[in-house]
C-alpha positions in Angstrom: 129.4 11.4 26.1 129.1 12.2 29.8 126.6 11.3 32.4 126.9 13.2 35.6 124.7 12.9 38.7 124.6 14.7 42.0 123.3 17.6 44.1 125.8 20.0 42.4 124.3 19.1 39.0 120.8 19.7 40.3 121.7 23.1 41.7 123.5 24.1 38.5 120.5 23.0 36.5 118.1 25.0 38.6 120.3 28.1 38.2 120.5 27.5 34.4 116.7 27.1 34.0 116.2 30.3 35.9 118.9 32.3 34.0 118.7 34.6 31.0 120.6 31.9 28.9 117.6 29.7 29.1 115.0 30.7 26.5 112.2 28.9 28.4 110.0 31.6 30.1 108.5 29.5 33.0 110.4 29.6 36.3 111.9 26.2 37.3 109.5 26.0 40.2 106.6 26.1 37.8 108.3 23.5 35.6 108.7 21.1 38.4 105.2 21.7 39.7 103.6 21.0 36.2 105.9 18.0 35.6 105.2 16.5 39.0 101.5 17.0 38.6 101.5 15.5 35.1 103.6 12.5 36.3 101.0 11.8 38.9 98.3 12.0 36.3 100.2 9.6 34.1 100.2 12.0 31.1 102.4 11.0 28.2 103.8 14.4 27.2 103.0 18.0 28.3 103.2 20.0 25.1 102.1 23.3 26.4 104.8 23.7 29.0 107.6 24.0 26.4 105.2 25.2 23.6 105.7 22.1 21.3 103.4 22.0 18.3 101.1 19.0 18.8 100.6 18.7 15.1 104.3 18.0 14.7 104.9 15.0 17.0 108.3 14.3 15.4 109.7 17.4 17.2 110.0 15.3 20.4 112.3 12.7 18.8 115.9 12.6 19.9 117.4 14.0 16.7 115.3 17.2 17.2 117.0 17.7 20.6 113.6 18.5 22.3 112.7 20.2 25.5 110.0 18.1 27.0 108.2 17.3 30.2 106.8 13.9 31.2 106.4 10.7 29.1 109.7 9.0 28.3 113.1 10.5 27.8 114.3 11.5 24.3 117.9 10.4 24.9 120.7 12.5 23.5 123.5 9.9 23.5 121.8 6.8 22.3 124.3 4.4 23.9 125.3 3.6 26.5 122.2 4.7 28.5 122.3 5.4 32.2 122.1 2.2 34.2 119.0 1.4 36.2 121.2 1.8 39.3 121.9 5.4 38.4 118.2 6.2 38.2 117.3 4.9 41.7 116.0 7.2 44.4 118.8 7.9 47.0 116.3 7.4 49.8 114.0 4.5 49.0 116.0 2.8 46.3 113.0 2.6 43.9 113.3 3.8 40.2 112.8 7.5 39.8 110.3 8.8 37.2 111.3 11.0 34.3 110.4 14.6 35.0 111.8 16.8 32.3 114.7 17.4 29.9 116.2 20.6 28.6 118.5 21.1 25.6 121.4 23.4 26.7 124.1 23.4 23.9 127.4 25.1 24.4 129.2 26.2 21.2 129.6 23.2 19.0 128.6 20.7 21.7 125.2 19.2 22.2 124.2 19.1 25.8 121.0 17.8 27.4 119.9 18.0 31.0 117.6 15.3 32.4 115.8 15.4 35.7 114.2 12.4 37.3 112.1 12.4 40.6 111.0 9.8 43.0 107.2 9.6 43.2 107.0 8.6 46.8 105.9 11.6 48.9 107.8 10.2 51.9 111.1 10.8 50.0 110.3 14.5 49.3 111.8 16.4 52.2 112.8 20.0 52.5 116.5 20.8 51.7 117.1 17.2 50.6 117.9 16.3 47.0 118.3 12.5 47.4 115.0 12.0 45.7 116.2 13.7 42.5 118.4 12.3 39.9 119.9 15.0 37.5 122.0 13.8 34.6 123.9 15.9 32.0 124.8 14.3 28.7 127.2 15.8 26.1 127.9 15.0 22.4 130.2 16.8 19.9 128.4 18.2 16.9 130.1 15.5 14.8 129.0 12.2 16.4 127.9 8.6 15.6 124.2 9.3 16.0 123.1 12.5 14.3 123.7 14.4 11.1 125.5 17.8 11.4 122.6 19.1 9.2 119.6 20.1 11.4 116.4 18.1 10.5 113.4 19.7 8.8 111.2 21.2 11.6 108.1 21.4 9.4 107.8 17.8 8.2 109.2 14.4 9.1 108.0 10.9 7.9 107.4 9.0 11.2 107.6 5.7 9.3 111.2 6.5 8.1 114.3 5.3 9.9 115.6 7.8 12.5 118.1 7.7 15.3 116.7 6.2 18.5 118.0 4.5 21.6 116.0 1.3 21.0 118.3 0.4 18.0 121.2 0.0 20.5 119.6 -0.9 23.8 116.6 -2.7 25.1 114.3 -0.1 26.7 111.9 -0.6 29.6 108.4 -0.7 28.3 107.2 1.3 31.2 109.7 4.2 31.5 111.8 4.2 28.3 115.1 3.8 30.3 117.6 1.0 29.8 115.8 -2.3 30.3 118.2 -5.2 31.0 115.5 -7.5 32.5 113.1 -9.5 30.3 109.8 -11.0 31.2 110.6 -14.6 32.3 107.5 -16.0 30.4 107.3 -14.3 27.0 110.9 -13.0 26.8 109.6 -10.1 24.8 109.0 -7.2 27.3 112.0 -5.4 28.8 112.1 -3.7 32.2 114.5 -1.6 34.2 113.4 -3.0 37.5 111.2 -5.4 39.4 108.9 -2.5 40.3 108.2 -1.7 36.7 107.8 -5.3 35.7 105.2 -5.7 38.5 103.3 -2.6 37.5 103.2 -3.6 33.9 102.0 -7.1 34.8 99.1 -5.7 36.8 98.4 -3.1 34.1 97.6 -5.8 31.5 100.6 -7.8 30.6 99.3 -10.6 32.8 96.7 -11.5 30.2 98.7 -10.5 27.1 101.8 -12.4 28.2 100.4 -15.9 27.5 99.3 -14.9 24.0 102.7 -13.4 23.3 104.6 -16.4 24.4 102.4 -18.7 22.3 103.3 -16.8 19.2 107.1 -17.3 19.7 
């Protein structure tokens, strides 16, 4: 497993998404435009960008190695996940939001590219990539998480057990990234940062927290 971050990774990712090797038809500029727009709207997943069948929601689970935009990451390597520190904006220091991921296998190696972006417009400057976080994750075909046999694309029982990061790591309830922090009152909700804990508190956990803690 390998996590790699930096401007070089971003540039290589943009070149890959615009190359003939990438089966996706939309130029990377359109991808980032759609993803940024959907992130601002708070959309969960943008199915039409990568032509995912909405009648088959299991196709965006990690063991289907999905291409997806928006929502929460479908992590390739389920542990360890990138630390919250790795996912901070290089300009303002706040958590970056998940933008998109692209499956880009090489031979017998699974490879997934993840792009995160700071939502603060003040951090988006020309010819500056500090507001982006680009990660590349690799796994051999034979690994501890997934079967070497591809899953059925046509049907999957969503109530069945399947490989997911939450089995190994607490996930932030807001963004789906590693959530080492717990709510100090109910000790149930996990967060990657103070910013996400605050936004979740204002979004409704303030009223639900007391009820959750009473049921402990």
